[in-house]
Each structure stands twice: as C-alpha cells, then as structure tokens.
C-alpha positions, 0 to 999 in steps of 0.5 A, a space after each residue: 516465480 523462481 528467485 531468478 525471475 523475481 530478481 529480473 522482475 525487480 530490475 525491470 520495474 526499477 528501470 521502468 519507474 525511472 521514466 515519466 510514463 512508468 504507469 503505462 509501461 507497467 500496465 501495457 508492456 509488463 502486465 504488472 497490474 494483472 500479475 496477481 490476477 488469475 489467468 482465467 480472469 485476464 491476468 498473469 496468474 502469479 502470487 501476491 508474493 510476486 506482486 510484493 516485489 513491485 510494491 517494494 520498488 514503488 516504495 523505493 521510488 516513492 512512486 505515485 503509480 496507482 498500484 496499491 489501489 487498482 492492482 492490489 486492493 480492488 482485484 483482491 476484493 473482487 476475487 474474495 467476493 467472487 465477482 470477476 467481471 471487472 478483473 480483465 480490464 483492471 489487469 490490462 490497466 484499462 480501468 481504475 478501481 478504488 476501494 472506499 472503506 475508511 470512515 471516522 478516521 479509521 479502517 476498523 470494520 466496526 466503525 462503518 456506518 454507510 448503508 444500502 437501502 433499496 439498492 442505493 448507497 448512502 454514506 461518506 468514505 474518507 482517505 480513498 486512494 486514487 479516488 478522484 481518478 477511479 472509474 468505479 468504487 468497491 464499497 463495504 457498507 451495511 445491509 440490514 445491519 450486517 456488513 456486505 460488499 458493494 460495487 458502485 459501477 459509475 464513479 461519476 454518480 458519487 460526489 468526489 472531493 480530491 484531498 491534499 494529503 501530506 504525502 502528495 505522491 499518494 492522491 486521496 479523496 473523500 467520496 460521498 454516496 447520496 442514494 447512488 445505485 450499488 450492486 451487491 458483490 458479497 454478503 460476507 463483508 466481514 470475511 472480505 474485509 479481514 482478508 483485505 486488511 491483511 492484503 493491505 498490511 502486507 502490500 504496505 509493508 513492502 512499500 515501507 521496506 522499499 522506502 526504508 532501503 532507499 533512505 539507507 542507500 541515499 544516506 550512505 552515498 551522501 556520508 561518503 562524499 560530504 566532508 567536515 573538519 577535513 574528513 568525510 562524515 561517514 568516517 565518524 563513529 557516531 555516524 557509523 552507529 546511526 547507519 548501523 541502526 538503520 541497516 538493522 531496521 531495514 533487514 528486520 523489516 525485510 524478513 518480516 515483510 517477506 514472511 508476511 508475503 509468503 503467508 499471504 500467497 499461501 493463505 496461511 492460517 496465521 496470516 492476520 498475525 504475520 501481516 500485523 507484525 510486518 506492517 507495524 514494524 515496517 511502518 515504524 522502521 521506515 519512519 525512523 530511517 526517513 527521519 535519519 536520512 533528513 538528519 544525516 543529510 544536514 541542511 540539504 535534507 530539509 529542503 524541497 530540492 532533495 528527495 528526503 522530504 518525499 520519503 519522510 512524508 511517505 513514511 508518515 502518511 503510509 503509517 496511517 493507512 489501513 491502521 496505525 502500527 499501534 492499532 495493528 499491535 492491539 489487534 495482534 495482542 487480542 488474537 494472541 490472547 484469544 488463542 
C-alpha cells in the first residue's frame, strides 16, 4: 500500500471500531482478516506492515475483535507451514482459528511438553487467545522428541476452559488435548515458532503503540479542561513535564514498531532482533503511559466509568503475551553476543 492508502485504511478502521458490529464490518466489508493473506489463498495480498495499521487501531480502541489470533497468528502459522486449506475461510472471517502455544507460563519453545503419539495429541496449553470461540487449533507439539506443528481440526474435541484474565477485552482459554486427533502441518516446528514469535512481537508492538497514543490523547484532552486553583491543570509545569515524557515514549515506540513492521514485511535477516526491540520497548512505553493516564486524570482515572482502567489492564496484560519485555531483551542480548 502507498502511504496515502494506509492512511485511508487507518481512518476507515477507526470509524468501524466505533460501532458495535465492528468485527463483522472488518471481516465482511473491509476484508481486514485477509489483508495479509496472499491473493491465491483468498486474501487481499498486502503485507504485514499494512496489517500493522489495523493492529494499531485495535490497540487504540482497546478492542476485543479477535484479529491478532485469527487474522495474524494463525494465518501466518499456516503460511509458514505451507498449509493453505484453511486460509480462504480465515480471510473471509468465516472461520476462527486459535494458536495454542504457551505451556508452564511461558512461550519459550524449549518449555513445550505437549506431544503427539500415533496421530493423537496430548498436553495442555495456556493463555490461548480467543480459544473458547475457535473452530480449530494450530498447536506446536513434540513429535518423536522434535518440535512440529499440528492442526486440531475440530476444536470441540478438546477440553476448553474459558479463563477470566485481568484484561477482559482479550479473551483467553486453557485448552487440554487428551488423545485428540491431530494432523501434521510441519516437521520444522522450531523455524515456524521463531517466525511466529517475531510476528507476535511486531503485531503486539503495534497494538501497544496505538494504546499508548490513545492514552496520551485522552490525557491531553482532560488536562485542558480540568481546573484546579482557578487554572486548567495543563498549565502547570509539572503536568507539562509528564506529558512531554509520554510524548517521547509514544514517538520512540512508533519508530521502533514501524521499523519492525517493515522488517517483517521484507523478511529482513535481522527481523528477530528488531522485533524484540520493538516489543520490549513498546510494552513498557504503554505501561508507563497507561499509568500516567490514570494519575493525571485524578480520582476519575481510578473508576470503572472511565476508559483509563481498560488501557491500564490491556497494557499490563499484553506485556505478558508471547514473552515479557525482559525475556525479549534477554533473547536479543544472546543474539547480539552470538553474532
């Protein structure tokens, strides 16, 4: 997409997310779920850098639309595995897939203990995004001691327990597979998961950027109207300093997230490093901006009636998904030292 087309997409998605039927509009009218799916598989054929715009807007709205799981992670897993049968339905929004990955409170591939024996999957996966609504699962598991990628075609065959996460705008589930039939998608599970980790990190950095930017906007609007001691509080120097710090965080997050999105679209050789930098920085920038939003809104910021608590919970919840900032920095350090 050209920069002009990207801005038009941004405006259209932002408008759609103000409606109650946002998910249907994104899927049926805008084709957003197939944006990064190749045309030969029923999608629009744009890049993940274009899809990043939608991630930013979803983060800005703290939306519960299952885009990260069903439009980003699962299609990219299937593409990386060379399994294309499900892609047309996913691109249309007619099917929902979920990536069941995490075990033992981590997304580290080395922690995976789920395994497939005689074509049947055994194991439990945690923090499965939109798992309770999924039609099928894509699951990394061990096959003869090596990581591979499998598909569980019928989600109803697994035991799915809907969780109550801190961030209730992002549904999660615990999924137990007890001898469930599983079809092999790829025997090169390590390479697929390495790619997916970068995809997840970049997409989350976009959401976190959008959320942090919205926190700054909400706070700016408030401090221009709230009065104390006969003056709007935005005129106080201490408030200006804190807003300036938020602005610096947002702009630095924008640079890193957009750079990582370009690296992902171009499949750059240093993609893993740029994705790790983006996610670790954007996660902490969002957390800081969300906390400052609550503080600078005063008493109203702590109430359920104000949106500030949604961004605070989304910031802290998303910082735990697919690796914490500290975990990503540790991976980045190992890669740099090994180079």
